[in-house]
C-alpha atoms as one frame of an Amber mdcrd trajectory, in Angstrom:
protein
 -39.971  44.364 -85.143 -41.026  45.571 -81.701 -38.816  44.095 -78.982 -40.225
  42.659 -75.764 -38.512  43.135 -72.425 -39.308  41.521 -69.112 -39.829  43.321
 -65.820 -40.895  42.466 -62.291 -44.614  41.954 -61.887 -44.142  43.258 -58.340
 -40.824  45.087 -58.021 -39.024  45.034 -54.653 -38.223  48.745 -55.029 -41.874
  49.798 -55.123 -41.438  51.793 -58.318 -38.371  53.890 -57.441 -36.734  53.005
 -60.735 -34.016  50.800 -59.253 -34.939  47.526 -60.963 -32.635  46.881 -63.894
 -35.383  46.925 -66.504 -35.297  50.698 -65.886 -31.953  50.916 -67.700 -33.354
  49.113 -70.718 -36.570  51.141 -70.742 -34.518  54.348 -70.569 -32.279  53.297
 -73.463 -35.283  52.401 -75.618 -36.928  55.724 -74.806 -33.732  57.628 -75.647
 -33.584  56.130 -79.142 -37.342  56.321 -79.739 -37.840  52.561 -80.070 -41.307
  51.276 -79.085 -41.260  48.152 -76.942 -43.548  45.703 -75.227 -43.205  44.581
 -71.618 -43.927  41.118 -70.264 -44.335  41.189 -66.504 -42.884  38.204 -64.666
 -43.605  36.996 -61.138 -40.824  35.761 -58.867 -42.045  32.195 -59.242 -42.269
  32.454 -63.031 -38.687  33.731 -63.171 -37.520  30.299 -62.003 -39.610  28.344
 -64.470 -38.220  26.770 -67.683 -39.853  29.305 -70.009 -38.020  32.228 -68.419
 -34.822  30.290 -67.753 -34.640  29.593 -71.475 -34.149  33.337 -71.979 -32.167
  34.125 -68.826 -30.444  31.057 -67.350 -29.972  32.898 -64.031 -33.682  33.519
 -63.549 -33.444  37.304 -63.483 -34.827  40.336 -65.254 -34.574  42.099 -67.616
 -34.503  40.055 -70.756 -34.804  41.316 -74.324 -36.440  39.404 -77.170 -36.529
  40.564 -80.777 -37.330  37.937 -83.357 -34.821  35.121 -82.913 -32.591  37.230
 -80.674 -32.788  36.717 -76.905 -30.537  38.727 -74.587 -30.077  39.046 -70.845
 -27.966  41.318 -68.601 -28.982  44.983 -68.618 -25.572  46.240 -69.763 -25.516
  43.893 -72.732 -29.053  44.872 -73.695 -28.313  48.605 -73.485 -25.170  48.069
 -75.570 -27.216  46.208 -78.190 -29.768  49.025 -78.327 -27.011  51.645 -78.570
 -25.350  49.782 -81.443 -28.587  49.312 -83.373 -29.971  52.843 -82.981 -28.487
  56.314 -83.241 -28.303  58.527 -80.182 -26.466  56.584 -77.479 -23.010  56.085
 -78.994 -20.920  58.738 -80.763 -20.110  58.362 -84.453 -16.417  59.080 -83.879
 -14.660  55.746 -83.336 -12.500  56.880 -80.411 -15.371  58.644 -78.650 -17.508
  55.553 -79.215 -14.899  53.369 -77.558 -14.652  55.750 -74.621 -18.437  55.676
 -74.153 -18.348  51.871 -74.101 -15.498  52.004 -71.584 -17.663  54.130 -69.285
 -20.432  51.527 -69.545 -17.996  48.897 -68.309 -16.674  51.223 -65.612 -20.182
  51.798 -64.287 -20.958  48.086 -64.102 -17.568  46.682 -63.081 -15.971  49.433
 -60.985 -18.746  51.598 -59.550 -21.620  49.184 -59.058 -20.009  46.368 -56.999
 -19.292  48.424 -53.840 -22.658  50.148 -54.175 -24.380  46.766 -54.256 -22.389
  45.809 -51.144 -24.061  48.740 -49.411 -27.498  47.715 -50.632 -26.902  44.200
 -49.309 -25.607  45.480 -45.979 -28.517  47.846 -45.436 -31.342  45.610 -46.625
 -30.256  42.032 -46.013 -27.618  42.188 -43.291 -28.879  44.918 -40.971 -29.457
  42.430 -38.145 -26.142  40.625 -38.606 -23.650  40.971 -35.726 -21.009  42.406
 -38.059 -23.286  45.043 -39.585 -22.219  48.011 -37.434 -18.523  47.317 -37.947
 -18.701  46.598 -41.690 -21.011  49.403 -42.810 -18.409  52.213 -42.463 -15.892
  50.130 -44.417 -18.363  49.611 -47.255 -19.215  53.316 -47.292 -15.526  54.258
 -47.430 -14.990  51.982 -50.432 -17.837  53.761 -52.171 -16.466  57.189 -51.233
 -13.133  56.283 -52.812 -14.806  55.403 -56.092 -17.056  58.468 -55.963 -14.042
  60.716 -55.382 -12.286  59.216 -58.403 -15.383  59.593 -60.579 -15.927  63.138
 -59.309 -12.420  64.106 -60.441 -13.057  62.613 -63.886 -16.349  64.430 -64.331
 -15.137  67.783 -63.001 -17.513  70.539 -64.043 -18.648  68.785 -67.236 -22.272
  67.886 -67.827 -21.453  64.368 -69.034 -18.507  62.004 -68.825 -17.140  62.504
 -72.329 -18.807  65.272 -74.289 -22.407  64.529 -75.222 -24.720  62.220 -73.275
 -24.091  58.580 -74.153 -24.865  55.036 -73.082 -21.941  55.408 -70.676 -23.794
  58.171 -68.857 -27.052  56.253 -68.938 -25.543  53.248 -67.172 -23.484  55.381
 -64.787 -26.465  57.465 -63.692 -28.568  54.329 -63.259 -25.878  52.853 -61.005
 -25.357  56.034 -58.965 -29.101  56.390 -58.367 -28.843  53.449 -55.968 -27.152
  55.907 -53.592 -29.987  58.447 -53.629 -31.107  57.589 -50.106 -27.656  57.030
 -48.621 -26.488  60.647 -48.433 -23.162  59.680 -50.016 -23.845  61.488 -53.280
 -24.413  64.723 -51.370 -20.728  64.663 -50.436 -19.897  65.135 -54.137 -22.047
  67.989 -55.482 -20.936  67.556 -59.086 -22.035  63.907 -59.024 -25.346  64.760
 -57.375 -25.941  67.327 -60.124 -24.870  64.785 -62.754 -27.471  62.291 -61.544
 -30.110  65.043 -61.427 -29.343  65.931 -65.059 -29.844  62.313 -66.054 -33.108
  62.092 -64.144 -34.335  65.286 -65.811 -34.019  63.864 -69.327 -37.460  63.354
 -70.914 -36.584  59.777 -71.885 -35.706  58.976 -68.280 -38.993  60.435 -67.053
 -40.971  58.353 -69.548 -39.150  55.185 -68.504 -39.527  56.006 -64.812 -43.242
  56.709 -65.155 -43.750  53.417 -67.028 -42.016  51.452 -64.280 -43.876  53.378
 -61.567 -47.204  52.587 -63.234 -46.455  48.865 -62.959 -45.730  49.254 -59.247
 -48.908  51.269 -58.714 -50.990  48.642 -60.480 -49.402  45.878 -58.408 -50.095
  47.783 -55.183 -53.698  48.397 -56.207 -54.185  44.742 -57.053
């Protein structure tokens, strides 16, 4: 059965691949699973039909038969469990890959989202100038720790996995901040993820939605 995911009808990022449906698209492309996309407006996201799938009124969601999922990490994990290619066969390596998924979402992403909030939503707040360096330093600490873990390896634990997919997706939020440039091995790591054919297909699909919305 072909799954259906939801995505922004008009994404706030203008097609830069930052919306969280990008993670799900990328995972589906990596495993070669066709999928349908249902575009959702901001108003529709708060209506009962969408809230029945995601009670928080967000995207992405994932529907396959009687199964309805929300939260991008959970959806990617489901895809990785159901299809070969995103989780190692070795039990210990599989557990480590899953650990990196959690690390990306629970350890790396929160301070990065603080920066996004500070730059986009709080730039005119009186505390902005004083708080921004503190937020950036919290991110630098996490980047330094991740940089040491990665070292000169291509991926976090051997072959590319769902852990790398989520981690790269999270780190891409820093592409315009200049912070990644302070850690060349992480900048190269993100570039390797972005160069994967599955990523390019997912990115182009999301960009096409943004282009159509802009044209309309």
